N, C-alpha and C positions, 0 to 999 in steps of 0.2 A: 566473281573468282573468290572461295573460300579463302581467308587470310589462316598464314601460317601462324604456329605457336611456338612460344620458346620451349626447347627440351626440359629446362630445368622445370618451369610450369607444370609441364604434362607427367613429369616425374612424381612430383610436389604431390600434385593432386590425386594419382591413383595410389600414392604411398597413403594419402589422407583415406583414401576409401577402404584402405586394406586392414589399416592399425587403428583399434578400437580406441585407444588412449588419443591419439590424434584428431580421429576423425570426432571425438567429444569436442575439441577445440575448431575445430575449422571443415567440419561438412557434417552432412545428416544422414542418417543410416536407419535401418529395419532394426536396429540393435533395443530391444526392450519391449517391441512394439508386439502386439497379438498378433499371429497368421490368420490370414483372411479364409474364412469357409468357402468362398466361392470368388468365381473372378465373371462378372456382371460387365459385358461389352454392349454400348449404344452405337449404331452407325447412323449419321445421318448425313444424308444426302447435302452438298452444299450450296443446291439450288432451292432448297426447303426451310427459309427465313422461317417460316413459322412454325416447324419442330422445334427449333431453339428456345421460341418463347413460349414453348406450351407446358403451360400448367401442369397437366398431367402424363407429363412425361413418366415412359417408364421408370422404375426405382427397384431394387433387390428386399423383398420380405426380411431379409435378415439383416437392414439395416448396414451397422457400421462394421459388420460382419462381413462383407464383404468389398470385393476390390472394386470399385466402379472406373468405368473408362468411356470414353467419348470419341469416337473415331469419326473425323469430319472426311465423308468420300468426294474426290472430285466430281464434277458437273460437265456434261458437255459443254456449258456455258463457258467452263475458264475461269478466266479473271472477272468477268462481267456476274457470276455465281456469286450470293449476296454473303454465303461463307468462306469464299473461297481464299482469303486470307490467311484460314485455320486449316484448310485440306491439305492431305500429304498422300501420296502415291502407298505409302506406308499401309493405309486404309484399305488399298485395292488387294496390296499382297495379301493383309491377313485375311480379308473374306475369300480369297483364292482358297487360301490354306484350310478355311472352314468348309470349303466346297459352295460357299454361296456366293449369289451374284450382286453387284451395287444396288441397292434398295432406290426405289423412286422420291420414297418419302423417310421411313427408318427402320432398322429392323435390329433387334436385339437377340444375344446368345450368351448363353450362362452356363457356366462348368461349374461343377462341385470341387472342392479341393478337397483329395483323397491321398494323405499321406500315407507313405509306402512302410514305414514304423515309426515308433514313439520318439527316435533319435533323429530323425530326418529334419533340416532345418534349412531354409535358405536365406540368406542375407544379400539385401544391397545396399549400396552407398553412392553419395556424390560429392563433390566437392566443390568450392567456391565455384560461381561464374566469374570468366575472364574470358575476354576476346572473344564473346560467342559462344563459348563452351565449356562443360564441366566434365570433371575427371569422373566418372563413372566404373562402378565393378559391381559383380553377381557372382556369388560362393554359394557351394551346395555341398553340405556337410551330411552323413548320414544315409546317403544313397548305396551302400555298397553293394556288392556281388547278392548277398543273402538277402538285400532288399528291394532287387530288380528281380529276384527269380520266380515269384509269383507273377509278377505282369510279363516277364518274359515267358513263360509257361503258355500264356494266353495268347500271345503273337507270336508264334516261334517264327513266322516265317518273314516278316520286315523287321530287321534288324536288331536283332537283340542284344541287349548290351548298351544300347543307345537313348541317352536321356537329350531331349531337345530343350532349349531356352529362350525366354524372351525377355529383354531387359528394355523398358521403356523410359523415355523422358517425357513427362506430362506434365502440364499446367493446372494448374486447380484456380478455378471462376469461381468466386465464393457466388452463392444465391441471390439473387436481386440485385447484382451489378451485369454491366454489360447486355444489358436486355434479356436474361436468365431468369426465371421462378426456380430453379433447382441449381443446387451447386454439379458443376462440371470438370472432369478431368479430362483436358484436352492433350489426345496423344500427338506430341510433338516431333519426337523421333522415333526410331524402333531399332536396338539390335536382336537379330534372330540368328541362332547357330545350334550347334550340337555338341555334346561332349560324347567321347566315344569310350566305352568299357572295354572293347577289344583290341584297343591301344596299349604294347608293351609297357606297363608305368610302374610305378614301385607301389609296394602295398599302400604306403601314406596316401600318393594321389590318389589310387584307387576308392579311396573313403572321401576326397573333396575333391571337387571341380570347381576352376575359378576363370573367371574373363574379366579383364580391363579395358577400359576403350574411354578417348575422348569424347563426348557426344554434343554435337552443334545442336543451338536453339534458333529459330528462325528468326528473321525481323518481325517484331511486333509482338512476340512473345516477353513476357517479364519477369525477369530472371529472380526478385522474390517469391514467386509463385511456383516457381520451379521445384520437381521431386520427381524420383526414380519409383518405378514399381517393376513387379517381375515374376515368371512363373516359370516352371519345370515340367514339363508331361514327357508321356512315356513314348510310345511306338503307335497306339492305338490313339494318342490324342487325351490320354486321362491324365487332367493334373493334381501331379503329386504334391506339389508345394508352392507356395504363393509369399510373396512378401512386399512392402510398402516403405517406405523411407518417412521418417519426420525426424524435424529440426526441433531440437530442446536447447 
């Protein structure tokens, strides 16, 4: 059973995620970081231990310019699978959203980030670990109606005015540790939802969308290696903004 968290902590953690002056003292955010140019997702079957130790693991050609993620897909072997401790059902949901089946060994999906306009900016942030949780937030600015227009014209039949977003809690495992020859960014938790521009919002809210949520990290994850990453996509799946937090 999940432990309950004091409301005071949740409020303070989420406030730190939103306020840059507080975040500098008590959280990690994407402020001042370079926006990724691509989202590079690796899917590993939890039964494939050799995939984890493979020195020829696929990597993006754009290097540090890509947001790299490692999803551990649950195996029919359940807890007996070698990588079961890091497996998550979120990986199955993500594969379903992409229209892909769970791989027998590995699979890779790459999406280029195509910003809807020069003013568009995504921000992600996380507070300090507490009681197996982090306060997290994601905010998208500059994606107003004028920015959405071009994308909406391309897909007028499927939810015009809707942004889909992903906020992921990831654990970064350095290369050369825990048996992996390459750096891993293991997805530990996922928040997926949408912002709907068709709702009657004020002019201010129509140019900025925000979501805050405490996210739980599983037993075995090392809190000092956790951070948040995220992206926003339109109704066709085109990624229009991405961000990853860094602790300074």
